[in-house]
Z-matrix of the N, CA and C atoms (Angstrom, degrees):
N
C 1 1.444
C 2 1.533 1 108.52
N 3 1.334 2 115.89 1 131.08
C 4 1.460 3 119.91 2 -179.55
C 5 1.524 4 110.73 3 -77.58
N 6 1.308 5 116.22 4 151.96
C 7 1.452 6 121.24 5 -179.41
C 8 1.526 7 110.20 6 -82.04
N 9 1.323 8 114.75 7 144.36
C 10 1.458 9 120.22 8 179.43
C 11 1.517 10 109.87 9 -128.31
N 12 1.337 11 115.14 10 162.37
C 13 1.467 12 121.87 11 174.91
C 14 1.518 13 108.38 12 -127.99
N 15 1.313 14 115.12 13 157.48
C 16 1.470 15 122.96 14 177.99
C 17 1.533 16 110.67 15 49.62
N 18 1.336 17 118.12 16 -119.04
C 19 1.462 18 121.52 17 -177.63
C 20 1.524 19 111.25 18 -98.03
N 21 1.324 20 116.49 19 65.83
C 22 1.454 21 121.56 20 173.75
C 23 1.520 22 116.16 21 75.37
N 24 1.331 23 118.46 22 10.15
C 25 1.466 24 120.98 23 179.59
C 26 1.518 25 109.75 24 -72.44
N 27 1.338 26 117.75 25 144.08
C 28 1.463 27 119.40 26 178.29
C 29 1.524 28 111.36 27 -63.50
N 30 1.315 29 116.21 28 136.99
C 31 1.466 30 120.83 29 -179.68
C 32 1.521 31 111.65 30 -75.21
N 33 1.318 32 117.07 31 -20.06
C 34 1.468 33 120.99 32 -178.48
C 35 1.524 34 110.68 33 -67.06
N 36 1.316 35 115.24 34 144.51
C 37 1.457 36 121.59 35 179.25
C 38 1.530 37 110.51 36 -69.30
N 39 1.328 38 115.91 37 139.29
C 40 1.458 39 121.23 38 171.90
C 41 1.507 40 117.16 39 81.05
N 42 1.336 41 117.88 40 15.72
C 43 1.460 42 121.11 41 179.00
C 44 1.528 43 110.79 42 -91.30
N 45 1.321 44 115.76 43 153.22
C 46 1.467 45 122.15 44 177.96
C 47 1.527 46 109.36 45 -65.26
N 48 1.325 47 116.15 46 126.22
C 49 1.459 48 121.49 47 178.08
C 50 1.531 49 108.83 48 -158.71
N 51 1.301 50 116.40 49 179.02
C 52 1.459 51 122.93 50 171.29
C 53 1.518 52 106.74 51 -116.09
N 54 1.318 53 116.45 52 159.74
C 55 1.460 54 119.29 53 170.53
C 56 1.525 55 109.46 54 -147.26
N 57 1.318 56 113.57 55 151.56
C 58 1.465 57 122.33 56 179.09
C 59 1.507 58 106.89 57 -111.61
N 60 1.323 59 117.07 58 131.11
C 61 1.465 60 120.32 59 174.05
C 62 1.524 61 107.73 60 -102.60
N 63 1.325 62 114.61 61 122.75
C 64 1.460 63 121.67 62 -178.42
C 65 1.518 64 107.10 63 -116.33
N 66 1.350 65 117.31 64 107.42
C 67 1.462 66 120.72 65 -178.57
C 68 1.527 67 112.19 66 -67.37
N 69 1.309 68 115.66 67 155.66
C 70 1.466 69 120.57 68 178.06
C 71 1.526 70 111.14 69 -67.64
N 72 1.319 71 117.65 70 -34.67
C 73 1.462 72 121.35 71 179.61
C 74 1.529 73 110.01 72 -70.92
N 75 1.326 74 117.75 73 127.67
C 76 1.469 75 120.37 74 -177.59
C 77 1.528 76 113.80 75 -70.53
N 78 1.330 77 118.13 76 -5.51
C 79 1.458 78 120.79 77 -179.78
C 80 1.529 79 113.39 78 -102.31
N 81 1.325 80 117.30 79 -8.62
C 82 1.464 81 120.44 80 -178.31
C 83 1.522 82 111.13 81 -85.00
N 84 1.340 83 114.96 82 148.66
C 85 1.465 84 121.52 83 -179.47
C 86 1.520 85 111.65 84 -67.74
N 87 1.309 86 114.64 85 153.04
C 88 1.463 87 123.26 86 174.79
C 89 1.528 88 106.64 87 -98.06
N 90 1.323 89 116.93 88 140.48
C 91 1.464 90 121.03 89 -178.84
C 92 1.519 91 110.84 90 -122.67
N 93 1.333 92 114.70 91 145.25
C 94 1.465 93 121.35 92 177.21
C 95 1.529 94 107.64 93 -115.18
N 96 1.326 95 116.17 94 127.93
C 97 1.457 96 122.89 95 -178.30
C 98 1.521 97 110.13 96 -119.16
N 99 1.325 98 115.35 97 146.60
C 100 1.455 99 120.82 98 169.44
C 101 1.522 100 106.66 99 -105.31
N 102 1.318 101 115.63 100 124.19
C 103 1.457 102 122.25 101 -179.26
C 104 1.531 103 107.86 102 -111.71
N 105 1.322 104 116.21 103 109.39
C 106 1.461 105 121.12 104 -176.47
C 107 1.524 106 112.52 105 -75.39
N 108 1.322 107 117.48 106 -11.19
C 109 1.452 108 121.12 107 177.92
C 110 1.513 109 112.61 108 67.05
N 111 1.316 110 115.49 109 -160.19
C 112 1.463 111 121.71 110 -177.96
C 113 1.523 112 112.53 111 -105.33
N 114 1.318 113 116.82 112 -6.75
C 115 1.458 114 122.01 113 179.89
C 116 1.532 115 111.43 114 51.80
N 117 1.323 116 115.93 115 41.37
C 118 1.455 117 121.02 116 176.44
C 119 1.519 118 115.16 117 81.65
N 120 1.323 119 117.92 118 -2.98
C 121 1.461 120 121.06 119 -178.77
C 122 1.528 121 109.02 120 -118.83
N 123 1.314 122 116.69 121 98.09
C 124 1.466 123 121.70 122 -176.13
C 125 1.528 124 113.02 123 -68.68
N 126 1.343 125 118.22 124 -8.86
C 127 1.467 126 120.06 125 177.74
C 128 1.535 127 111.37 126 -79.70
N 129 1.329 128 116.93 127 -16.36
C 130 1.462 129 120.43 128 179.14
C 131 1.527 130 110.49 129 -80.33
N 132 1.326 131 115.27 130 155.39
C 133 1.465 132 119.32 131 172.77
C 134 1.516 133 109.07 132 -79.71
N 135 1.288 134 114.79 133 142.60
C 136 1.454 135 119.73 134 177.64
C 137 1.524 136 108.94 135 -73.83
N 138 1.332 137 117.28 136 133.02
C 139 1.457 138 122.19 137 179.95
C 140 1.521 139 109.26 138 -107.24
N 141 1.309 140 115.58 139 125.97
C 142 1.460 141 121.75 140 178.84
C 143 1.521 142 108.56 141 -130.15
N 144 1.344 143 116.14 142 136.18
C 145 1.458 144 120.49 143 176.96
C 146 1.515 145 109.33 144 -127.38
N 147 1.333 146 115.64 145 134.08
C 148 1.465 147 119.98 146 174.60
C 149 1.523 148 107.62 147 -80.63
N 150 1.310 149 116.05 148 121.70
C 151 1.461 150 121.46 149 -177.03
C 152 1.530 151 113.04 150 -91.40
N 153 1.321 152 116.83 151 -32.32
C 154 1.471 153 118.38 152 -177.98
C 155 1.528 154 110.29 153 -163.44
N 156 1.333 155 114.96 154 142.83
C 157 1.465 156 122.89 155 167.66
C 158 1.521 157 105.20 156 -109.96
N 159 1.300 158 116.97 157 127.17
C 160 1.462 159 120.74 158 -176.55
C 161 1.522 160 109.78 159 -122.92
N 162 1.321 161 116.11 160 127.85
C 163 1.468 162 121.24 161 177.49
C 164 1.525 163 109.39 162 -53.11
N 165 1.306 164 116.20 163 140.94
C 166 1.471 165 121.19 164 -174.21
C 167 1.526 166 112.02 165 -58.79
N 168 1.326 167 117.53 166 -38.43
C 169 1.473 168 119.63 167 -178.29
C 170 1.531 169 110.88 168 -65.38
N 171 1.344 170 117.32 169 -32.68
C 172 1.465 171 120.32 170 176.62
C 173 1.531 172 110.90 171 -75.76
N 174 1.329 173 116.34 172 -40.47
C 175 1.468 174 120.41 173 175.41
C 176 1.524 175 110.85 174 -56.39
N 177 1.319 176 116.52 175 -43.42
C 178 1.466 177 120.52 176 -179.37
C 179 1.530 178 112.03 177 -61.61
N 180 1.330 179 116.71 178 -26.54
C 181 1.471 180 120.93 179 -179.57
C 182 1.531 181 112.71 180 -81.08
N 183 1.334 182 117.94 181 -25.26
C 184 1.476 183 119.49 182 -175.41
C 185 1.528 184 114.27 183 -108.20
N 186 1.306 185 117.95 184 -18.70
C 187 1.475 186 120.71 185 -170.28
C 188 1.520 187 113.76 186 -61.65
N 189 1.333 188 117.62 187 -39.28
C 190 1.466 189 119.63 188 -176.58
C 191 1.527 190 112.07 189 -68.46
N 192 1.343 191 116.52 190 -37.66
C 193 1.470 192 119.38 191 177.46
C 194 1.519 193 110.47 192 -63.37
N 195 1.327 194 116.08 193 -44.20
C 196 1.462 195 119.91 194 178.99
C 197 1.527 196 110.38 195 -62.92
N 198 1.325 197 117.50 196 -45.18
C 199 1.470 198 121.44 197 -179.27
C 200 1.524 199 110.98 198 -59.50
N 201 1.333 200 116.72 199 -46.73
C 202 1.469 201 120.26 200 -179.26
C 203 1.531 202 111.26 201 -61.98
N 204 1.322 203 116.14 202 -46.12
C 205 1.462 204 120.13 203 -178.75
C 206 1.531 205 110.80 204 -62.50
N 207 1.325 206 116.78 205 -48.90
C 208 1.460 207 120.76 206 -178.09
C 209 1.526 208 111.55 207 -63.83
N 210 1.327 209 117.25 208 -44.08
C 211 1.460 210 120.10 209 -177.57
C 212 1.528 211 112.40 210 -67.13
N 213 1.317 212 116.89 211 -35.06
C 214 1.467 213 119.74 212 176.65
C 215 1.521 214 110.31 213 -61.46
N 216 1.302 215 116.58 214 -43.18
C 217 1.458 216 120.82 215 180.00
C 218 1.524 217 112.26 216 -72.18
N 219 1.323 218 117.62 217 -36.56
C 220 1.466 219 120.34 218 176.91
C 221 1.524 220 110.96 219 -65.43
N 222 1.340 221 116.71 220 -41.23
C 223 1.469 222 120.37 221 177.60
C 224 1.522 223 110.63 222 -61.02
N 225 1.327 224 116.86 223 -40.17
C 226 1.466 225 120.98 224 179.96
C 227 1.529 226 111.12 225 -61.98
N 228 1.332 227 116.79 226 -28.28
C 229 1.472 228 121.16 227 177.98
C 230 1.525 229 112.03 228 -94.46
N 231 1.342 230 115.28 229 7.60
C 232 1.467 231 122.12 230 179.68
C 233 1.539 232 112.34 231 60.29
N 234 1.326 233 115.80 232 40.03
C 235 1.461 234 122.67 233 176.50
C 236 1.522 235 109.05 234 -109.77
N 237 1.320 236 116.68 235 157.56
C 238 1.453 237 120.82 236 176.90
C 239 1.517 238 110.16 237 -64.21
N 240 1.320 239 115.50 238 149.24
C 241 1.463 240 121.10 239 179.98
C 242 1.528 241 110.07 240 -95.22
N 243 1.326 242 115.87 241 166.54
C 244 1.457 243 120.50 242 -177.21
C 245 1.517 244 113.16 243 -121.23
N 246 1.314 245 115.07 244 168.82
C 247 1.467 246 122.45 245 174.73
C 248 1.526 247 108.16 246 -136.81
N 249 1.315 248 115.77 247 156.00
C 250 1.460 249 120.53 248 174.62
C 251 1.514 250 107.59 249 -87.19
N 252 1.304 251 117.15 250 119.36
C 253 1.463 252 120.65 251 178.69
C 254 1.526 253 108.80 252 -135.08
N 255 1.310 254 115.77 253 160.93
C 256 1.462 255 121.29 254 -179.49
C 257 1.526 256 108.99 255 -59.22
N 258 1.326 257 115.58 256 136.59
C 259 1.462 258 121.50 257 -179.28
C 260 1.512 259 110.95 258 113.67
N 261 1.321 260 114.96 259 -142.69
C 262 1.466 261 122.15 260 -175.98
C 263 1.521 262 109.42 261 -107.33
N 264 1.336 263 116.83 262 120.33
C 265 1.461 264 122.31 263 179.55
C 266 1.522 265 107.63 264 -116.79
N 267 1.334 266 116.73 265 121.66
C 268 1.468 267 121.27 266 -176.48
C 269 1.525 268 111.38 267 -90.47
N 270 1.346 269 114.27 268 151.72
C 271 1.462 270 121.54 269 177.46
C 272 1.520 271 109.90 270 -134.38
N 273 1.319 272 115.31 271 149.67
C 274 1.452 273 121.63 272 169.48
C 275 1.529 274 107.91 273 -53.93
N 276 1.314 275 117.69 274 148.05
C 277 1.469 276 119.96 275 -174.16
C 278 1.525 277 112.60 276 -63.09
N 279 1.321 278 119.05 277 -29.95
C 280 1.459 279 120.16 278 178.18
C 281 1.532 280 111.07 279 -77.51
N 282 1.322 281 117.22 280 -39.28
C 283 1.463 282 119.81 281 175.56
C 284 1.529 283 110.54 282 -65.21
N 285 1.331 284 116.62 283 -35.44
C 286 1.455 285 120.82 284 176.88
C 287 1.519 286 112.24 285 -61.87
N 288 1.313 287 115.73 286 -39.89
C 289 1.471 288 119.93 287 177.09
C 290 1.518 289 110.64 288 -62.48
N 291 1.321 290 115.68 289 -42.31
C 292 1.455 291 120.14 290 179.89
C 293 1.530 292 111.33 291 -65.48
N 294 1.327 293 116.10 292 -39.61
C 295 1.460 294 119.86 293 177.44
C 296 1.526 295 111.01 294 -63.34
N 297 1.321 296 116.81 295 -38.42
C 298 1.471 297 120.21 296 177.63
C 299 1.520 298 111.10 297 -60.17
N 300 1.326 299 117.70 298 -43.18
C 301 1.461 300 120.98 299 179.20
C 302 1.525 301 109.83 300 -59.50
N 303 1.316 302 116.99 301 -45.35
C 304 1.463 303 121.07 302 178.56
C 305 1.522 304 111.09 303 -63.44
N 306 1.316 305 117.46 304 -44.76
C 307 1.472 306 121.38 305 -179.18
C 308 1.524 307 111.42 306 -68.07
N 309 1.335 308 117.85 307 -38.40
C 310 1.459 309 120.65 308 177.98
C 311 1.524 310 111.08 309 -63.11
N 312 1.318 311 117.28 310 -38.30
C 313 1.464 312 120.32 311 177.37
C 314 1.521 313 110.62 312 -68.30
N 315 1.318 314 116.66 313 -39.12
C 316 1.467 315 121.09 314 -176.18
C 317 1.526 316 113.38 315 -75.99
N 318 1.338 317 118.19 316 -24.78
C 319 1.470 318 119.79 317 -174.15
C 320 1.528 319 113.14 318 -62.38
N 321 1.331 320 118.33 319 -24.35
C 322 1.470 321 122.36 320 179.07
C 323 1.528 322 111.80 321 -98.75
N 324 1.315 323 117.34 322 -3.69
C 325 1.466 324 121.82 323 -169.15
C 326 1.523 325 113.12 324 -86.67
N 327 1.321 326 113.30 325 158.15
C 328 1.452 327 120.67 326 166.53
C 329 1.519 328 107.50 327 -87.31
N 330 1.310 329 116.37 328 165.06
C 331 1.473 330 119.39 329 -177.67
C 332 1.523 331 112.35 330 -59.25
N 333 1.342 332 116.76 331 -36.06
C 334 1.459 333 120.02 332 -178.75
C 335 1.532 334 112.70 333 -71.15
N 336 1.326 335 118.41 334 -21.45
C 337 1.462 336 121.63 335 179.83
C 338 1.523 337 112.58 336 -82.48
N 339 1.299 338 117.68 337 -18.04
C 340 1.468 339 120.87 338 -174.30
C 341 1.523 340 113.34 339 -62.14
N 342 1.318 341 117.87 340 -34.73
C 343 1.471 342 118.68 341 -179.93
C 344 1.530 343 110.61 342 -68.09
N 345 1.325 344 117.98 343 -37.48
C 346 1.464 345 120.94 344 177.03
C 347 1.523 346 109.63 345 -66.82
N 348 1.342 347 116.81 346 -43.28
C 349 1.455 348 121.25 347 178.44
C 350 1.527 349 110.24 348 -58.90
N 351 1.318 350 116.39 349 -44.58
C 352 1.478 351 119.75 350 179.64
C 353 1.526 352 111.28 351 -63.17
N 354 1.329 353 117.32 352 -42.18
C 355 1.460 354 120.40 353 179.78
C 356 1.523 355 111.24 354 -63.21
N 357 1.323 356 116.41 355 -43.99
C 358 1.464 357 119.32 356 -178.97
C 359 1.529 358 111.10 357 -70.37
N 360 1.313 359 117.19 358 -35.65
C 361 1.465 360 120.90 359 175.88
C 362 1.523 361 109.57 360 -63.79
N 363 1.347 362 116.89 361 -41.99
C 364 1.464 363 121.51 362 178.03
C 365 1.523 364 111.17 363 -61.40
N 366 1.328 365 116.82 364 -33.77
C 367 1.468 366 120.78 365 -178.12
C 368 1.526 367 112.58 366 -73.40
N 369 1.323 368 117.38 367 -17.32
C 370 1.467 369 120.65 368 178.11
C 371 1.527 370 110.50 369 -78.16
N 372 1.296 371 116.65 370 142.06
C 373 1.456 372 121.32 371 173.16
C 374 1.531 373 108.36 372 -74.50
N 375 1.327 374 118.22 373 155.14
C 376 1.463 375 119.72 374 178.50
C 377 1.531 376 113.13 375 -53.16
N 378 1.332 377 117.05 376 -40.43
C 379 1.468 378 120.24 377 -179.39
C 380 1.518 379 111.46 378 -63.19
N 381 1.338 380 116.06 379 -35.28
C 382 1.467 381 119.76 380 178.01
C 383 1.524 382 110.21 381 -68.50
N 384 1.310 383 117.41 382 -38.89
C 385 1.465 384 120.95 383 177.17
C 386 1.531 385 110.23 384 -64.15
N 387 1.340 386 116.85 385 -40.63
C 388 1.465 387 120.39 386 179.44
C 389 1.523 388 110.16 387 -63.67
N 390 1.331 389 116.12 388 -38.93
C 391 1.468 390 120.22 389 178.99
C 392 1.526 391 109.80 390 -62.87
N 393 1.343 392 117.04 391 -46.39
C 394 1.469 393 120.81 392 177.61
C 395 1.534 394 110.58 393 -58.83
N 396 1.316 395 115.77 394 -41.40
C 397 1.467 396 119.30 395 179.44
C 398 1.525 397 110.57 396 -61.60
N 399 1.310 398 117.54 397 -48.50
C 400 1.456 399 121.88 398 -177.33
C 401 1.522 400 111.22 399 -60.95
N 402 1.333 401 116.93 400 -45.50
C 403 1.467 402 120.45 401 178.99
C 404 1.525 403 110.90 402 -62.15
N 405 1.319 404 116.88 403 -43.93
C 406 1.461 405 120.98 404 -176.14
C 407 1.516 406 111.56 405 -72.51
N 408 1.313 407 117.85 406 -45.90
C 409 1.463 408 121.57 407 -176.99
C 410 1.522 409 112.08 408 -62.57
N 411 1.325 410 117.32 409 -28.60
C 412 1.462 411 119.85 410 -177.68
C 413 1.525 412 112.79 411 -69.53
N 414 1.337 413 117.88 412 -24.87
C 415 1.460 414 118.72 413 -178.93
C 416 1.525 415 114.52 414 -125.81
N 417 1.295 416 117.90 415 -19.38
C 418 1.469 417 119.49 416 -177.00
C 419 1.526 418 110.45 417 -153.06
N 420 1.324 419 117.46 418 47.97
C 421 1.455 420 120.86 419 -173.45
C 422 1.502 421 116.42 420 -96.03
N 423 1.338 422 118.23 421 1.28
C 424 1.458 423 120.23 422 179.85
C 425 1.519 424 110.78 423 -95.62
N 426 1.313 425 116.51 424 158.67
C 427 1.467 426 121.75 425 -174.12
C 428 1.524 427 112.88 426 -57.02
N 429 1.319 428 117.78 427 -33.16
C 430 1.469 429 119.85 428 -175.97
C 431 1.529 430 113.40 429 -89.77
N 432 1.324 431 119.08 430 6.99
C 433 1.464 432 122.49 431 -177.92
C 434 1.523 433 111.80 432 -106.58
N 435 1.318 434 116.28 433 48.01
C 436 1.464 435 121.25 434 -170.83
C 437 1.516 436 115.09 435 -72.39
N 438 1.305 437 119.48 436 -26.77
C 439 1.465 438 120.82 437 -173.04
C 440 1.518 439 113.32 438 -109.88
N 441 1.316 440 117.45 439 38.79
C 442 1.460 441 120.88 440 -177.41
C 443 1.521 442 112.11 441 -124.05
N 444 1.302 443 115.61 442 143.98
C 445 1.458 444 125.39 443 168.39
C 446 1.513 445 118.06 444 33.49
N 447 1.332 446 114.33 445 -120.53
C 448 1.456 447 121.23 446 -176.10
C 449 1.516 448 112.41 447 -61.70
N 450 1.312 449 117.49 448 -25.33
C 451 1.466 450 120.70 449 -179.59
C 452 1.524 451 109.35 450 -62.25
N 453 1.323 452 116.84 451 -44.57
C 454 1.460 453 120.66 452 176.86
C 455 1.527 454 111.30 453 -73.00
N 456 1.328 455 115.54 454 -34.70
C 457 1.462 456 120.05 455 -178.46
C 458 1.527 457 111.90 456 -64.16
N 459 1.321 458 117.04 457 -37.91
C 460 1.469 459 119.96 458 178.58
C 461 1.525 460 110.54 459 -61.22
N 462 1.327 461 116.24 460 -41.96
C 463 1.465 462 119.29 461 176.52
C 464 1.529 463 110.19 462 -60.01
N 465 1.331 464 116.57 463 -48.70
C 466 1.472 465 120.30 464 -178.60
C 467 1.525 466 111.51 465 -60.22
N 468 1.326 467 116.20 466 -42.95
C 469 1.463 468 120.22 467 -177.58
C 470 1.526 469 112.73 468 -67.94
N 471 1.313 470 117.39 469 -39.98
C 472 1.463 471 120.03 470 -174.25
C 473 1.522 472 114.22 471 -91.73
N 474 1.310 473 118.87 472 -15.78
C 475 1.468 474 119.75 473 -177.92
C 476 1.514 475 112.62 474 -98.16
N 477 1.313 476 117.54 475 -12.43
C 478 1.457 477 121.57 476 -175.76
C 479 1.521 478 110.80 477 -80.22
N 480 1.302 479 116.23 478 130.03
C 481 1.459 480 119.90 479 174.25
C 482 1.510 481 113.36 480 113.68
N 483 1.302 482 113.03 481 -169.84
C 484 1.456 483 120.78 482 179.85
C 485 1.513 484 108.37 483 -116.67
N 486 1.314 485 115.70 484 -171.93
C 487 1.462 486 120.09 485 -179.15
C 488 1.517 487 111.69 486 -54.58
N 489 1.303 488 116.61 487 142.84
C 490 1.460 489 121.47 488 179.36
C 491 1.517 490 109.52 489 -126.76
N 492 1.305 491 115.23 490 162.11
C 493 1.462 492 119.95 491 175.44
C 494 1.507 493 108.08 492 -94.06
N 495 1.318 494 116.41 493 135.90
C 496 1.449 495 121.68 494 -175.58
C 497 1.526 496 111.97 495 -85.89
N 498 1.310 497 117.11 496 -22.41
C 499 1.462 498 119.47 497 -176.69
C 500 1.521 499 110.09 498 -63.52
N 501 1.315 500 115.13 499 136.49
C 502 1.463 501 121.11 500 176.69
C 503 1.520 502 107.83 501 -105.42
N 504 1.308 503 115.86 502 109.70
C 505 1.454 504 119.40 503 179.26
C 506 1.529 505 108.56 504 -118.65
N 507 1.303 506 114.35 505 144.25
C 508 1.459 507 119.48 506 175.71
C 509 1.520 508 107.73 507 -78.29
N 510 1.331 509 115.82 508 144.65
C 511 1.459 510 119.48 509 175.32
C 512 1.519 511 108.33 510 -69.70
N 513 1.330 512 116.59 511 138.31
C 514 1.462 513 117.59 512 179.49
C 515 1.522 514 110.50 513 -68.04
N 516 1.312 515 115.15 514 143.84
C 517 1.455 516 120.35 515 176.63
C 518 1.522 517 107.48 516 -82.93
N 519 1.318 518 115.61 517 124.16
C 520 1.459 519 119.82 518 -179.18
C 521 1.520 520 108.99 519 -81.07
N 522 1.312 521 115.80 520 130.15
C 523 1.458 522 120.01 521 178.30
C 524 1.519 523 108.55 522 -87.34
N 525 1.308 524 114.09 523 141.89
C 526 1.448 525 120.60 524 -179.98
C 527 1.523 526 109.36 525 -78.47
N 528 1.295 527 115.62 526 138.91
C 529 1.457 528 119.86 527 175.94
C 530 1.524 529 109.00 528 -68.42
N 531 1.340 530 116.61 529 153.54
C 532 1.465 531 121.19 530 -176.53
C 533 1.522 532 112.20 531 -60.17
N 534 1.328 533 115.81 532 -37.91
C 535 1.461 534 118.78 533 -176.02
C 536 1.531 535 113.18 534 -93.16
N 537 1.346 536 117.41 535 5.42
C 538 1.459 537 120.85 536 179.86
C 539 1.531 538 109.15 537 -76.35
N 540 1.351 539 117.46 538 133.35
C 541 1.472 540 119.04 539 -177.74
C 542 1.524 541 111.44 540 -66.64
N 543 1.333 542 116.00 541 150.50
C 544 1.464 543 122.87 542 177.90
C 545 1.524 544 108.28 543 -69.62
N 546 1.322 545 117.65 544 132.05
C 547 1.460 546 120.86 545 177.85
C 548 1.522 547 108.66 546 -114.87
N 549 1.302 548 115.62 547 149.99
C 550 1.457 549 121.31 548 179.38
C 551 1.521 550 108.97 549 -115.75
N 552 1.306 551 114.92 550 147.39
C 553 1.455 552 120.03 551 176.47
C 554 1.521 553 108.67 552 -102.81
N 555 1.298 554 116.79 553 169.00
C 556 1.458 555 122.26 554 176.97
C 557 1.525 556 110.38 555 -57.60
N 558 1.341 557 116.08 556 -38.01
C 559 1.460 558 120.80 557 179.65
C 560 1.530 559 111.46 558 -62.09
N 561 1.340 560 117.66 559 -36.10
C 562 1.461 561 121.13 560 178.18
C 563 1.528 562 111.17 561 -60.98
N 564 1.329 563 115.99 562 -42.01
C 565 1.473 564 119.97 563 -179.83
C 566 1.524 565 111.13 564 -67.86
N 567 1.331 566 117.49 565 -37.68
C 568 1.466 567 121.05 566 179.18
C 569 1.518 568 110.00 567 -66.33
N 570 1.336 569 117.06 568 -42.51
C 571 1.462 570 120.20 569 -179.99
C 572 1.520 571 112.35 570 -64.42
N 573 1.335 572 116.96 571 -32.25
C 574 1.464 573 120.58 572 179.33
C 575 1.529 574 112.13 573 -82.05
N 576 1.330 575 117.18 574 -7.67
C 577 1.460 576 120.75 575 179.99
C 578 1.513 577 113.41 576 80.74
N 579 1.318 578 117.85 577 14.62
C 580 1.452 579 121.45 578 -179.33
C 581 1.527 580 112.14 579 -83.25
N 582 1.317 581 117.22 580 -11.32
C 583 1.481 582 120.72 581 177.20
C 584 1.508 583 108.28 582 -125.17
């Protein structure tokens, strides 16, 4: 098992990861960066892109939800958990993508919308968050591209509505009563060649 730091980021130097910079001043914005690392070739220049600057008051509204979600998943993989602390906090590259989606939705929000955004973000599967990240980063993934395409769409999608339940339950299959007549669907007729 490889060693990790903070929120599942590789401990090895020069690996692809994300990091959050949290200033000591409680009024300064928090920034999320993607660090592409050296990809095993120390002769290359390290490439880093700032993905989002988030006002501190908005960061304070979303950080605990992200921490809880990430730590629950890290514990399930038997990895050390992380905390948000002043300075540079590293994240696994997939968790970093998910954090960007949450931060991109929150950057346009009012304080009262952040709880809805967090609930809807929690309801998304990790793969869905990665998909949102990929779509958004391809056209508006830099910190200064706040009012473009998918970046605005993520806010609209995650801030709309009221409180939701995060539990995913399958709908129960209703059993037919013994004396209930057999019904056919359109698909049944097509399969039999009658339509």
